[in-house]
ROKOL-984791 format. One record per residue: x, y, z of N, C-alpha, C in turn; residue in three letters. Coordinates in steps of 0.001 Angstrom, whole numbers, plus 524288, in hexadecimal, padded with zeros to 5 digits. Example, Ala and Ser with C-alpha at 12.3 -4.5 7.8 and 13.67 -1.06 7.14 Angstrom:
833867E9C681E788300C7EE6C81E78833907F31C81E78ala/832327F73681BA8835667FBDC81BE4832648001E81EBEser/
***
This chain:
55B939D3BFBEF3655F4D9D2FCBF30A563D79D02DBF0EBunk/568E99D2D7BF07E56E279CF9DBEF2E56F629CAD9BF292unk/570489C658BF08D571DB9C1AEBF4C4578A49C199BF47Aunk/57ADB9C464BF87E580C29C4A2BF791582929C058BFA0Dunk/580419BDF9BFF47582339B82CC024657DDA9B74AC054Aunk/57E939B26EC081557A069B0EEC0AB757D779B151C12ABunk/579A49B2FDC162757D919B37AC1ACD57E539ADA5C1C46unk/582129AD7FC1EEE585349A903C201D580979A627C255Bunk/57EC89A8B5C27D557BD99A7FCC2BE0575E09A621C2A26unk/571EA9A910C27F256D429A834C265656D929A7C7C2109unk/56FBF9A782C1CB1571AA9A4EFC174056C6D9A997C14C3unk/56AD99AE6AC1882569059B258C134156BDC9B57FC1031unk/569F89B5F1C0B8E56DDB9B9FCC071056E3B9BF85C0971unk/5736D9C0E3C08FA574B49C761C0BD25760E9C95CC068Dunk/574CC9CEF9C06635756C9D269C035E57A029D667C05EDunk/57EB99D6C7C03075826B9DA4BC0526581259DF62C03FDunk/580939E3A1C073E57F9F9E915C05BE5858B9EB13C0469unk/5870C9ECDDBFEC858B919EFB2BFED858BB29F3F6BFF29unk/589BF9F659C0230588869FC93C02BF58D5B9FD7BC04A6unk/5900DA020DC02935965EA0418C0580599F49FFDDC0453unk/59A2B9FD32BFF0259C869F89EBFE2059E879F459C01F4unk/599E59F296C04F059A0D9EF6CC09F259A549E9A4C0755unk/59DE19E574C076B59C359E0D6C06625A0BD9DFAAC013Eunk/5A2529E43BBFF565A5F39E2C4BFA0A5AB419E27ABFA84unk/5AE299E25CBFD575B37A9E191C00FC5B4319DBEEBFF5Aunk/5B7379DA64BFE885B9529D3E9BFE0C5BEA39D393C0177unk/5BEB09CEE3C042E5C24D9CDF4C07A25C0BC9D066C0D8Bunk/5BBA79D261C0F9A5B9389D3FAC14225B4FB9D0B9C14B4unk/5B3C39D1CDC1A795AF1B9CECCC1D405AB1C9D2A0C1CD6unk/5A6E49D2DCC1B125A2B39D5D4C1A5B59D1A9D570C1D8Eunk/59D069D760C22DA5992A9D63EC2714593A89D987C25B0unk/5908D9D41BC25DE58AD39D67EC24A4587FE9D3FCC27CBunk/5828C9D589C2A3D57DEA9D398C2BE757A2B9D04BC27EEunk/579799CB96C29E15760D9C7E3C265E570369CBE5C27EAunk/56DAC9CC17C22E7567EE9CF11C22735638C9CC65C2514unk/565B59C526C24F6561C79C12AC259F561E59BFFDC2C17unk/567199BDB4C2D90567489BC37C32E0568B19C17BC362Bunk/56BBD9C4A8C349E56CAA9C941C36F8573559C8A4C3A64unk/575D49C2DBC385557B219C287C3A3057F639C565C36F5unk/582969C6ABC39FE5872D9C8CDC3706589F69C4AAC33ACunk/58C029C55FC2F5B58EED9C20EC2B8A5937B9C52FC2915unk/5972B9C416C270A59B349C54AC238C59C399C29BC1CCEunk/59C6E9C5ABC18A259D3C9C37DC13B35A2869C5A9C1167unk/5A45B9C30DC0E305A8B09C577C0AC25A7679C66CC04CBunk/5AAA79C9E1C034C5A7959CA40BFDCE5AE419C79BBF8CAunk/5AB8E9C59FBF59F5AE529C574BF25C5AC729C744BEB26unk/5B03B9C924BE8FD5AEE19CCA8BE48A5B06C9C8C2BDFD2unk/5ACE49C78ABDC6B5AE729C55ABD7AB5AE589C64BBD276unk/5B1079C687BCDED5B1929C808BCAC35AF419C4BCBC690unk/5AC159C5E7BC2A15AADD9C382BBDE55AC769C4E4BB9AAunk/5AE609C30BBB6285B2569C3EBBB1085AE649C12BBAC2Bunk/5ADAA9C621BA8DE5A8EC9C2A7BA3D65AD7D9C460B9DF7unk/5AEC29C1A2B9C795B2959C17AB98065AF849C26FB91CAunk/5AF269C618B8E6F5AC519C605B8A005B1AE9C80EB86E1unk/5AF689C4EAB818A5B2D29C633B7D2D5B49E9CB63B7BA1unk/5BA2B9CC64B78AB5BBA79D1E1B76AE5BF129D20AB7430unk/5BBD09D079B6F905BC9C9CF92B692D5C1059D4E6B6729unk/5C08C9D9AFB69115C2E49DC97B679F5C8DE9DC66B69C0unk/5C8749DAE3B6DEE5CDE89D9B0B70105D1AD9D478B6E6Funk/5CF099D2BFB694E5D11A9CD86B66F65CFE39CFF6B6138unk/5D2C59D26CB60295D2289D5D3B5B345CB9D9D7B6B5814unk/5C7BA9D608B59F15C2BB9D864B58A75C2039DFCFB59CDunk/5BF219E023B57BD5BCB49E705B59FC5BA689E740B5D02unk/5BB6C9ED2EB60575B9939EE40B63F25B3579F019B62A6unk/5AFD09EEFFB64935AA129F0AFB64BD5A9E59F41DB68C7unk/5A96A9F91CB68155AA009FD0AB6A075A3B69FEF4B69F5unk/5A28AA01CEB6EE059C2AA02A6B705759DE9A08C7B7392unk/59AE1A0B7AB724059A6BA114AB747859940A1040B7A61unk/59C89A1295B7E8059AE2A12A6B842B59981A1881B83EEunk/5949DA19E9B84B859266A1DF1B855B591DDA20BAB8B8Aunk/594ABA256CB8C6C59435A2797B90EC593B3A2CB7B8FB8unk/59245A2FF2B93BD5919FA35AAB946A59613A391DB979Aunk/59789A3DE7B95335967AA3F5DB8F6A5970AA3AF4B8A94unk/59432A3B65B879E594E1A382DB83AA59B3EA383CB80B8unk/59D6BA3D22B7FF05A2EEA3D2DB7DEA5A71DA3948B812Bunk/5A4B5A3795B85B35A9E7A3446B883B5A7F1A2D5DB863Eunk/5A45FA2D69B82BB5A260A26DBB82E15A713A2429B7F5Bunk/5A82CA1F4EB80B05AB99A1CA7B7E685A883A1891B7C22unk/5AC99A14F0B78EE5ABBAA105FB76235AD4FA0B6DB78EFunk/5AB53A0866B7A175AE5FA0375B7D415AD0B9FE76B7A54unk/5B0B69FADAB7A205AFD89F4EAB76855AC609F209B7B08unk/5A9679F05BB78095A6819EC6BB79D15A7F59E79EB7C86unk/5AC7F9E684B7A1B5ADE49E17DB7B3F5B25A9E145B7FA6unk/5B6719E489B7E365BBA79E580B824A5BBA79EB46B8735unk/5B8079EECAB85655B71A9F2C6B88E25BB569F7C3B877Funk/5BE549F75CB82A85C1059FAEDB81325BCF4A0150B80BBunk/5BFBCA04CDB818B5BD1EA0A29B828B5C16CA0D16B7E8Funk/5BE1FA103FB7A425C0A3A131AB781F5BB47A1999B7675unk/5BE05A1BD6B74EC5BC1AA20E2B73435B8A6A20D2B6E97unk/5B482A226AB6D155B099A20DDB68E95B443A2465B64D6unk/5B39EA2217B5F485B4B1A2472B5A4D5B147A2AB3B5B34unk/5B204A2E47B58125AD7AA3220B56E15A7EFA30B4B5557unk/5A941A2CF3B50D75A461A2A3EB504F5A19EA283DB5438unk/5A2FDA2505B57335A12BA21DFB5BC459F33A25B8B607Funk/5A0D6A2A28B61225A0F3A2F3BB63DA59C31A3178B62B7unk/59A90A32C3B5D3459649A34EAB5B9A590D0A30D4B5B84unk/59187A2A6CB5A8358E87A2820B5A7558CF8A27EDB60F7unk/5911BA2823B64BF58EEAA28D2B6AFC58B4EA2D0DB6B4Eunk/58D7FA314EB6ABA58B39A3577B6B6C58546A357EB68FCunk/584CDA3358B658757EC2A3356B621C57B21A3034B64B3unk/57ED3A2A36B679F57B9BA26F1B69965790BA27EFB6E34unk/57B68A2C54B71F857943A2ED1B763857516A33B8B75EFunk/57398A34A7B70C357072A398BB709756A9CA38CBB700Cunk/
***
């Protein structure tokens, strides 16, 4: 069971059922009934973002490190830099290698 918050009355952990998007909207009071004591309560939602920084030497004079992103049909596969996410079309040689790798 997910433990989203404790009931303010009985302190039993509550799980918010997000069916149909319930409980996701910020700046709103969401009403539900405690699964422990049965009392009605309201809760609000706060959405937070976490950021993770990584080195991107290719943006500082280094070489891009491309890796194939294989999709189907294979002819639409692309090459993506593993450091900065830059996407480009594969060269003819890279396309051949991609096609060989999926056989």
